[in-house]
FIRO-697112 format. One line per 2 residues: number of its first residue (from 1); for each residue z, x, y of N, C-alpha, C, O. Coordinates in steps of 0.05 Angstrom, whole numbers, always signed. Layout:
N
NUM> Z/X/Y/Z/X/Y/Z/X/Y/Z/X/Y  ...
This chain:
132
1> -240/+125/-347/-242/+146/-325/-201/+134/-318/-190/+112/-320  -193/+158/-311/-169/+156/-297/-165/+154/-265/-168/+173/-251
3> -159/+135/-259/-162/+140/-232/-133/+135/-216/-117/+117/-222  -130/+151/-200/-102/+159/-180/-112/+145/-150/-129/+151/-133
5> -94/+124/-151/-103/+107/-121/-84/+124/-95/-62/+135/-97  -101/+121/-74/-83/+136/-52/-70/+111/-50/-76/+89/-60
7> -46/+121/-28/-25/+102/-19/-40/+77/+6/-30/+55/+7  -57/+83/+18/-73/+66/+38/-89/+48/+15/-91/+24/+18
9> -98/+59/-4/-119/+41/-21/-100/+25/-39/-109/+4/-48  -83/+30/-45/-62/+15/-64/-48/-13/-41/-42/-37/-47
11> -47/-4/-26/-33/-21/-10/-47/-43/+8/-36/-62/+19  -79/-33/+10/-100/-50/+19/-106/-69/-4/-113/-92/+0
13> -103/-58/-31/-111/-75/-57/-95/-103/-51/-108/-124/-52  -69/-104/-46/-53/-126/-41/-54/-143/-20/-53/-167/-23
15> -55/-128/+5/-55/-137/+33/-74/-142/+46/-76/-163/+59  -98/-122/+45/-125/-129/+55/-147/-119/+37/-160/-99/+45
17> -152/-130/+17/-165/-119/-2/-199/-121/+13/-218/-111/+2  -200/-133/+33/-226/-137/+46/-233/-106/+53/-255/-97/+46
19> -217/-93/+64/-220/-64/+70/-236/-50/+52/-253/-35/+60  -232/-53/+24/-238/-32/+1/-267/-44/+3/-276/-66/+12
21> -281/-17/-9/-319/-26/-11/-321/-33/-41/-303/-26/-57  -344/-47/-47/-347/-53/-73/-351/-32/-93/-345/-43/-114
23> -356/-13/-96/-353/+12/-115/-320/+12/-121/-312/+3/-142  -307/+17/-107/-277/+14/-107/-266/-4/-127/-258/+1/-150
25> -266/-32/-110/-261/-55/-126/-274/-53/-153/-259/-51/-172  -296/-52/-158/-303/-50/-187/-297/-29/-206/-300/-31/-231
27> -285/-5/-189/-276/+18/-215/-242/+6/-219/-232/+6/-242  -229/-3/-198/-206/-16/-196/-201/-40/-217/-181/-39/-231
29> -219/-62/-220/-222/-82/-240/-228/-73/-269/-220/-82/-290  -244/-53/-264/-256/-39/-294/-229/-39/-316/-208/-27/-311
31> -232/-49/-334/-204/-50/-356/-213/-24/-371/-197/-22/-390  -232/-3/-370/-238/+12/-386/-223/+35/-372/-218/+54/-386
33> -215/+35/-344/-203/+54/-332/-172/+51/-323/-163/+32/-310  -158/+72/-333/-136/+75/-328/-124/+81/-297/-132/+98/-282
35> -100/+60/-292/-100/+65/-261/-70/+72/-258/-51/+63/-271  -68/+92/-236/-48/+106/-233/-36/+106/-208/-53/+106/-190
37> -12/+106/-199/-1/+114/-175/+20/+132/-178/+38/+134/-194  +12/+150/-153/+28/+174/-158/+65/+168/-147/+68/+152/-129
39> +87/+178/-157/+115/+181/-145/+111/+185/-111/+122/+172/-94  +95/+202/-108/+89/+215/-76/+84/+191/-66/+102/+184/-50
41> +62/+172/-70/+59/+147/-57/+78/+129/-48/+82/+119/-25  +90/+126/-74/+123/+112/-74/+140/+122/-52/+149/+110/-34
43> +142/+147/-57/+158/+160/-37/+147/+154/-6/+167/+149/+9  +121/+154/+8/+111/+151/+24/+117/+128/+32/+130/+127/+53
45> +110/+101/+17/+113/+78/+24/+148/+72/+31/+152/+57/+50  +164/+79/+21/+189/+77/+26/+195/+85/+50/+203/+68/+66
47> +190/+113/+57/+193/+126/+81/+186/+104/+103/+202/+94/+119  +154/+97/+101/+142/+79/+120/+164/+51/+129/+169/+43/+151
49> +175/+42/+102/+190/+19/+107/+218/+22/+117/+231/+5/+128  +226/+47/+113/+246/+54/+121/+255/+56/+151/+277/+50/+160
51> +226/+69/+167/+226/+73/+188/+210/+50/+205/+201/+52/+228  +208/+30/+191/+198/+6/+204/+170/+0/+214/+164/-17/+231
53> +149/+21/+196/+122/+24/+197/+112/+8/+184/+90/+0/+190  +125/+1/+164/+105/-14/+137/+123/-44/+130/+139/-41/+112
55> +122/-66/+140/+135/-89/+129/+123/-97/+103/+99/-96/+97  +143/-106/+89/+135/-109/+62/+148/-144/+53/+171/-151/+58
57> +132/-157/+44/+145/-191/+39/+170/-187/+18/+189/-203/+16  +166/-165/+3/+196/-161/-14/+212/-143/-15/+205/-125/+0
59> +229/-140/-25/+242/-112/-21/+228/-89/-35/+210/-94/-51  +236/-67/-31/+215/-44/-39/+212/-40/-65/+189/-36/-74
61> +230/-39/-81/+236/-39/-103/+218/-58/-123/+202/-48/-139  +221/-82/-119/+209/-110/-131/+185/-108/-124/+170/-116/-141
63> +171/-98/-97/+147/-91/-91/+131/-83/-107/+113/-93/-119  +143/-53/-105/+128/-39/-122/+121/-39/-153/+100/-31/-164
65> +146/-51/-164/+142/-58/-193/+126/-79/-202/+111/-80/-222  +133/-98/-183/+110/-125/-186/+83/-118/-183/+66/-125/-200
67> +78/-108/-167/+48/-103/-157/+35/-78/-180/+13/-77/-190  +54/-60/-183/+45/-42/-207/+37/-57/-231/+16/-50/-241
69> +52/-80/-244/+55/-91/-268/+26/-104/-266/+8/-97/-281  +22/-125/-245/-1/-138/-241/-28/-115/-241/-50/-128/-241
71> -31/-93/-241/-51/-81/-237/-48/-67/-263/-67/-53/-269  -27/-66/-282/-20/-51/-305/-19/-19/-298/-26/-1/-314
73> -9/-15/-276/-11/+13/-273/+7/+37/-282/+30/+31/-286  +1/+57/-286/+23/+76/-294/+30/+91/-274/+13/+93/-257
75> +58/+109/-269/+68/+121/-246/+63/+153/-251/+71/+161/-273  +55/+166/-240/+50/+192/-241/+73/+208/-224/+72/+211/-199
77> +94/+217/-245/+110/+238/-235/+101/+262/-214/+78/+268/-208  +121/+274/-205/+109/+299/-189/+122/+329/-209/+145/+335/-213
79> +102/+341/-216/+119/+364/-230/+117/+390/-210/+107/+387/-188  +127/+414/-220/+125/+433/-212/+97/+445/-208/+93/+456/-187
81> +78/+444/-224/+55/+454/-226/+36/+435/-202/+17/+445/-190  +44/+410/-197/+32/+396/-178/+38/+403/-149/+23/+400/-130
83> +66/+413/-149/+78/+423/-128/+62/+449/-115/+55/+453/-92  +59/+465/-137/+51/+492/-136/+20/+492/-122/+13/+506/-103
85> +6/+476/-135/-22/+467/-130/-22/+459/-102/-35/+471/-85  -6/+438/-98/-9/+429/-68/-5/+447/-44/-13/+443/-21
87> +14/+473/-55/+17/+491/-36/+3/+506/-30/+3/+517/-8  -17/+512/-54/-44/+533/-51/-66/+522/-41/-87/+535/-37
89> -65/+494/-35/-92/+476/-26/-99/+488/-3/-81/+503/+6  -123/+487/+12/-134/+494/+38/-118/+475/+56/-108/+453/+50
91> -116/+490/+81/-104/+468/+102/-123/+447/+118/-122/+437/+140  -141/+444/+94/-159/+415/+113/-148/+399/+120/-151/+390/+143
93> -127/+387/+100/-108/+361/+101/-79/+366/+110/-72/+385/+96  -66/+362/+120/-39/+375/+132/-16/+350/+120/+8/+354/+115
95> -26/+332/+117/-9/+305/+99/+4/+319/+81/-8/+333/+65  +25/+318/+80/+41/+327/+47/+35/+309/+29/+28/+318/+7
97> +34/+283/+32/+36/+266/+14/+5/+262/-1/+4/+258/-25  -18/+264/+14/-42/+266/+12/-53/+291/-6/-70/+292/-24
99> -35/+315/+7/-36/+339/-1/-30/+338/-32/-45/+349/-48  -10/+325/-39/+4/+322/-65/-15/+307/-84/-14/+312/-108
101> -31/+288/-73/-51/+269/-91/-68/+284/-99/-74/+280/-122  -82/+306/-85/-109/+321/-80/-94/+339/-113/-104/+339/-135
103> -72/+350/-105/-68/+364/-119/-64/+353/-153/-70/+365/-173  -52/+328/-151/-50/+318/-176/-76/+308/-187/-80/+309/-211
105> -92/+297/-171/-111/+296/-178/-132/+316/-195/-147/+309/-213  -128/+340/-185/-141/+366/-199/-130/+368/-224/-142/+365/-245
107> -102/+374/-222/-83/+386/-248/-92/+365/-272/-102/+373/-294  -86/+334/-264/-92/+320/-281/-116/+309/-292/-118/+292/-309
109> -137/+322/-279/-164/+310/-278/-172/+281/-278/-186/+270/-295  -159/+270/-252/-162/+241/-244/-182/+240/-219/-185/+258/-202
111> -195/+216/-219/-210/+207/-198/-197/+202/-176/-177/+188/-182  -199/+207/-149/-179/+200/-134/-196/+169/-119/-221/+167/-121
113> -182/+154/-108/-191/+134/-98/-179/+130/-68/-158/+119/-64  -196/+140/-47/-184/+138/-20/-207/+132/-2/-230/+132/-12
115> -204/+126/+23/-210/+119/+42/-218/+142/+61/-238/+145/+76  -197/+158/+56/-197/+185/+79/-215/+207/+68/-213/+223/+49
117> -236/+201/+92/-256/+224/+89/-253/+253/+88/-271/+267/+80  -227/+264/+95/-217/+294/+91/-213/+300/+70/-211/+325/+66
119> -210/+278/+43/-210/+282/+16/-239/+302/+9/-240/+320/-8  -259/+293/+25/-288/+304/+16/-288/+335/+16/-307/+348/+6
121> -264/+348/+30/-264/+378/+35/-251/+389/+14/-246/+413/+14  -245/+371/-8/-227/+389/-37/-246/+380/-56/-263/+362/-55
123> -238/+401/-77/-259/+400/-101/-239/+378/-121/-221/+384/-137  -249/+356/-113/-236/+339/-131/-258/+311/-130/-272/+301/-112
125> -255/+303/-163/-278/+278/-167/-257/+249/-147/-234/+241/-149  -275/+245/-133/-267/+225/-110/-290/+200/-114/-313/+200/-122
127> -270/+176/-106/-286/+149/-106/-279/+145/-79/-255/+142/-76  -293/+144/-54/-292/+138/-32/-291/+107/-26/-308/+93/-35
129> -275/+98/-13/-260/+68/-18/-262/+53/+10/-252/+31/+13  -276/+66/+29/-274/+55/+56/-302/+43/+59/-320/+56/+48
131> -309/+19/+73/-335/+3/+75/-345/+14/+95/-331/+18/+115  -374/+23/+96/-386/+32/+113/-388/+21/+147/-402/+34/+163
């Protein structure tokens, strides 16, 4: 299965893994699954670091690359088809980064791993990562 981790879940994995439920953890550690991180998530993390909302223990570039390597993750580039799909989505969710992840999951036929309940309103394969 191709898993696209949303920004929050990816950050939780390294800083607060106790916030992820057992199902999400099982899928992330399953070596049969491909793990992906969207460039949109890297962009979002970079913005949050720059405005002081997200302190990281290492410089952004080394933080991202070392953690992606730890999980054996691949990066998912943003393509024109992703942007067009994100623009066409219903406005249930207004966060542009989350809308991009939804669009990418749809087009690339990936399962999105997220704790955001708003993702349930979209036609995507989803693994809810929040603890009950």
